[in-house]
N, C-alpha and C positions, 0 to 999 in steps of 0.2 A: 177210378171212374173215368170213362172217356169223356172229354170235354164236348159240350154241345155247341152247335153253331148259333151264335148269338149276335152281338153287336157287329156292325160291318163298316167298312170304309168304302169310299167311292172314288172313281177316277173317270175322266172323260172317255166317251166312246170313240173308237176309231172312226174315221170318216166313212169307210165302207159300211160299217154297221149302222151308223147314225142315219144313213140315207134310206135304210130299209124300213118300210112301213110296218111290217110284222114285228121287227125287232123293237120298234118304237112302242108297240102296244104293250110289251113286257118291260121295257126299260125306257122310261120317259126322258131322263136326262143323263143317266150314268149307269155304269155297271157296279153293283155292290158286291164286295168280296168280304168274307168273314175275316176279322182281325183278332178277336179274342178267342176264337174257337181252337186254333192250334198255331203254334209258331211257324210250322212248315208252310202254312198257307200264306202267312205274311212274308215269309222268306221267298216264296214263289212270286208274289206280287212285286217284291223288290227287283227280282231278275227280269220280270216282264217290263218294268219301268226302265231298267238299264238297257234292254234290247231296243225298246222304242226310242230311247234317247240316242242310241248309236245310229239307228235307221234315219233319224231326223238330221243327223250330221255325220254320215259314214266316213270313217277314216280308213285305215288299212283293212283289207279283207281278213287278215289273221285276227284282228281285234273283234270283228264281227263274229267270226267262228268261235272265238273264246267265249263271247257272251252267249252264243247259242248252246255251247257245251254246258255252261253253268246253268242255263235255263232248263235243259233237259235233265240235268242232275237233280235240280229242285223238283221237277215233275216226278221223277222216279221215287223220290222220298215221299212226296204227297200221296202217290198211288198206293203206298203201303198202309195208309191210314184206314181204319174201319169206316170212317165217315165218307171218305172218297170212294171206297169200294161199294158201299151200300147205295151211294148216289147214282152209280152207273148200273142200272138195272138191266138184266138181259132183255134184248129186243128194243131197248131204248133208241129212239131216233137220234138223240144226241150222241150216244155212244157210237152208233153207226157212222155218223158224220165225222166224229173224231177219228175213228179207225180209217175211214177213207182219206181224211186229211193227212194223217201221218203216213199213209201209204204213198200219197202224192209227194210228200216231203222226202221220203226214203228213196223213191225212184229218181227224183230230181237230184239228190245229193250223190247217188250212185253215178248218174250221168255226168254230173259235175266232175267227179273224180276222174272218170275216163277222159273227159274233154281236156282237163288241165294237163294230164299226162301227154296227150297228143300235142297240146299247145307248146309244151316244153320241147318236145322233139322237133316240131316245125320251127321254133325259134332257133334251135341249135343248127338246123339245116340252113336257115337264112344267114346266120352268122358265118358259117363255113363258106357259103356261096359268095358272100360279100368279100371275104378275105381272099378268096381265090379268083375273084372277078368272073365268076361263072353266072352269066346272065340268065341262062335257061333254068339252072337250078334255083336261082334266086326267085325267078318268076313263079316257079312251081311252089316254093316255100311260102311265098306271099299269098298265093291262092289258098293254100292249106290253112294258113293262119286266119284268113278271112272266113273260111268255112267254120273253123273252130269258134270264131267270134259270133257267127250266126247261131251256132249251137248253144252258146252261152246265153244269147239273147232269147232264144226259144225256151231254154230251161227257166230263165228268170220269169218269162211270161206264164209258163205252165205252173210254176210253183205259187204264183199269186192266187191261183184258184183255191188253194188251201186256206187262204186268209178269210174265207167266208165263215161267219159265225153260225154254228148250229143253234137255232133258237129253241129253248126248252118248251115242251108242250104245255098247254094250259093246265093239264092235270099233274104236272110235276110238283113234287114236294118242295118245301122251302130249301131243304138241305141239298136236293138235287140241283135246283136252280143255282144255288150258291157255288157248289163244287163244279158243276158242268160249265158254269160261266167262267170260272177261273181257268179250267182246262181249255175252253174254247179261246179265251183271250191269249193263253200261252201258244196255242196252235197258230193263231193269227199273227202274233208277234214273231214267231219263228219263221213263218212263211214270208213275211215282209223282209225280215233280216236276211233270209236265204236269197231272196231275189236281189237284195242290195249287194250281197257278197258276190253273186254271179256277175252282176253288172259292173262291179268294181274291177274284177279280173278282166272282163271284156274290155273295159276302158284302158287298162294297162297294155293289153295286146293291140288295141286300136291305135294307141300312140306310136307303137313300134311299126305297124304296117303303114301308117301315115308318113313316118319318117323315111321308110323304105321307098314309098311311092314318090316322095319328094326328091330323094336322091336319084332314082331312076329317071324321073322326068327331067331333072337338071342335066344329067349326063347325056341323055338323048338329044336335047336341044343344043347342047354344046357341040356334039359330034356332027350335027347337021350344019353347023356354021363353019367349023374349022377342023382340020385334021392335025392332031398334035399328039406327041408321045408323052407330054407332061400334062397331068390333070390340073385344072384350076384349083386354087385354094378353097373356093367356096364348095367345090365338089368334095374335097377332102373333109371339110367341116361337116357336110351333110352325111358322109359315110360314118364319121365318128359319132355323130348324133344318132344315126340309125343303130349303130352297134351298142350305144349306151341304152337306147330304148329296149333293145333285145336282151341286154343284160338285166334290165328291170323286170322283163317278163320272166326270165329264169329265176331271179331272186324272189319274185312274188310267188311263183309256183313252189319253189323250195320251202318258202316260209309257211305256206298253207297246207303242205302235203300231209303231215301227220295230224294237223288240226282238223282237216276235212274228213279224214278217216274216223277220228274220234266222234265228230258230230254225226256222221252216218251211222255209226254203231249205237250211239245214244238214242237216235230216232228209232232204230229197230228195237232197242230195249224198251222204249216207251210204248211202242205198238204191241209188243209181246205182252207187256204188263196189262194193257187194256184187254187184250184177247184172253188172258188168264182170268181176269176179273169176270168177264162174260161167261167163260167156261165153268168156273166155280159156282156162279150164280145159277147157271142152267142145271148143274148137277145137284 
């Protein structure tokens, strides 16, 4: 016999959801999620909490991506349950919001993959220019790095739009409210974590471009004061620091390369699962 949705556990609302009057009408203090109904739902709640915890104190981007991958794996398992499938009725506004949200996530992660590839190439150009004392090439590489950083900031801002919770309609059944609430919480957590990952990579690149700008500024001011064939020690130190920051960019991108692809594919898998549920319901 399939277990019914019964007793529930509660955890605090996210700040964005708590501030919405309509959401407050349905959820006075917390989001209630079933805990006795099925172990997979409790498993999903555990991963939601882990993702939220990482967002509160983000460490390496690769760790954030690992949490995202685990969250989507738990989502895929939950969407196989009859209870979850029946809760997402064809034409449901909640299901439509979830589909839109996961589409935003997928687009953002695809753009993220493309941007980090460019970031790695620009960092390599900057390293080569530094070692060869090619100022023109270095300036071009720095401009390219800054454009990539702006792209990452834009992606982080766009993906936050997916963190909006779809609010179940007043006519929703208890089971639909419970399941759609868990799915919406997952979407919001994934969106927040994705934005944090993008921002973390942007920060690594920004440290490199700042070091490059510092090195260029110091070298220019020195040359305006004295003509010498020997570089001052402080300029050498700035160059070493800039190269170290660029190495960090390369290492960061190398570390997240396969992980970001896994997350992107898991997001697509989740969205396809939602579409299949709607299609089967319609038929």
